[in-house]
Every structure is written in C-alpha cells, then in structure tokens.
C-alpha positions in Angstrom: -22.2 -6.2 -2.4 -20.0 -5.5 0.5 -21.1 -3.1 3.3 -17.5 -2.6 4.4 -16.2 1.0 4.0 -13.5 1.4 1.3 -10.8 3.9 1.5 -9.5 5.6 -1.6 -5.9 6.6 -0.9 -4.3 7.2 -4.3 -1.1 5.2 -4.6 -1.6 3.4 -1.3 -2.9 -0.1 -1.0 -5.3 -0.4 2.0 -5.1 -3.6 3.9 -8.7 -4.2 5.1 -11.0 -7.1 5.7 -11.4 -7.8 2.0 -7.6 -7.8 1.4 -7.1 -9.9 4.4 -9.6 -12.6 3.2 -8.0 -12.5 -0.3 -4.5 -12.9 1.0 -5.3 -15.3 3.9 -3.5 -18.4 2.5 -0.5 -16.4 1.3 -0.2 -14.5 4.7 -0.5 -17.9 6.5 2.4 -19.2 4.4 4.5 -16.1 5.3 3.7 -16.5 9.0 4.8 -20.1 8.9 8.3 -18.9 8.0 8.7 -17.9 11.7 9.9 -21.5 12.3 13.3 -22.7 11.0 12.0 -26.1 9.9 9.4 -24.3 7.7 12.0 -22.0 6.2 14.1 -25.0 5.4 11.1 -26.7 3.7 10.3 -23.6 1.8 13.8 -23.1 0.5 14.0 -26.8 -0.5 11.0 -26.6 -2.8 9.3 -23.2 -2.9 6.7 -24.2 -5.4 5.6 -27.3 -3.5 5.4 -25.2 -0.3 3.2 -22.7 -2.0 1.0 -25.5 -3.3 0.7 -26.9 0.2 -0.8 -23.6 1.4 -3.2 -23.5 -1.6 -2.1 -20.2 -3.0 -4.0 -19.0 -6.0 -1.8 -19.2 -9.2 -1.2 -15.5 -9.3 -0.2 -15.5 -5.6 2.2 -18.4 -6.2 3.7 -16.6 -9.2 4.2 -13.4 -7.1 5.9 -15.3 -4.3 8.2 -17.3 -6.6 9.2 -14.3 -8.6 9.5 -12.1 -5.4 7.2 -9.6 -7.0 6.7 -7.6 -3.8 4.1 -5.2 -5.2 2.0 -8.1 -6.6 2.1 -9.8 -3.2 0.6 -6.6 -1.6 -1.9 -6.2 -4.4 -3.0 -9.8 -4.0 -3.8 -9.4 -0.3 -0.4 -9.7 1.4 0.1 -7.8 4.6 3.4 -5.9 4.5 4.1 -7.3 8.0 3.8 -10.8 6.7 5.4 -10.2 3.3 8.4 -8.8 5.2 9.0 -12.3 6.7 9.7 -13.6 3.2 11.9 -10.5 2.4 14.0 -11.2 5.5 14.6 -14.7 4.2 16.2 -13.2 1.2 18.3 -10.8 3.3 16.1 -7.8 2.4 15.4 -4.9 4.7 12.2 -3.0 5.3 14.0 0.0 3.7 14.5 -2.2 0.6 10.8 -2.9 0.4 10.0 0.8 1.0 12.2 1.6 -2.0 10.4 -1.0 -4.1 7.0 0.5 -3.2 8.2 4.0 -3.7 10.0 3.3 -7.0 13.4 3.9 -5.6 16.5 2.0 -4.7 17.0 1.1 -1.1 19.8 3.7 -0.8 17.5 6.4 -2.3 14.7 5.5 0.0 17.0 5.6 3.1 18.3 9.0 2.0 14.8 10.4 1.5 13.7 9.1 4.9 16.8 10.6 6.6 16.0 13.9 4.9 12.6 14.0 6.5 10.5 11.9 4.1 8.8 12.4 0.9 6.9 15.6 0.1 4.6 14.8 -2.7 2.6 17.9 -2.8 
C-alpha cells in the first residue's frame, strides 16, 4: 500500500510518482527523440524501437497507434508525449483538443475566447 497522497481531480490525469514509475520506459523513449539519429531509428522501425526500450505491450500499442490519451493513462508525461506528437507534425493545441474531445480548431477557439467554463 502506497503512502503517497493521491489527488482526485475528475477528468484530469495526475502525473505523480506512481505515474512516473509506470511510464518510465515510455517517457525515456520519448526523451530519446531529442536527437536526430534516434528520430531516424524510430521512424525506420517504430516497433523495434519500442521493444528496445522495453515498453509494456499496452504502451507499445498506444505509441504505435498514436493513442495520445492511452499514453497519458499509461504513465506518459504530456511534456514527453509531446515530443512524439511533434515528430508527427502535431501541435500542443492539437493534443489539447484530443484531451478535451475537440478538434484542434475548436480547442484554439475556446482558448482564444478565454478557456473552458465547465461549471
């Protein structure tokens, strides 16, 4: 039983120590994409690159499918996940839209209008 405090923020994944440990290998893969040679290796054989980092099967599946929400749920840090999104030409606003259930354009419009007001 963990003694770490857990935060319950409905609809918001909390990246804490537990998440960090769960996503360590996946986040390490994402961080490796800082270097051009690693990006080239990843793009040449994404599955083999995931295996090289020892991703759990569900993490590998999420990365290969570009299931952004699953990556977060499986311990991905948004800051590291974004490194993969950038390789695909995706913006942070695109990811914001994915996580909010909107298109990128809708998300940008909402942010320009002052943000969401959910209650």
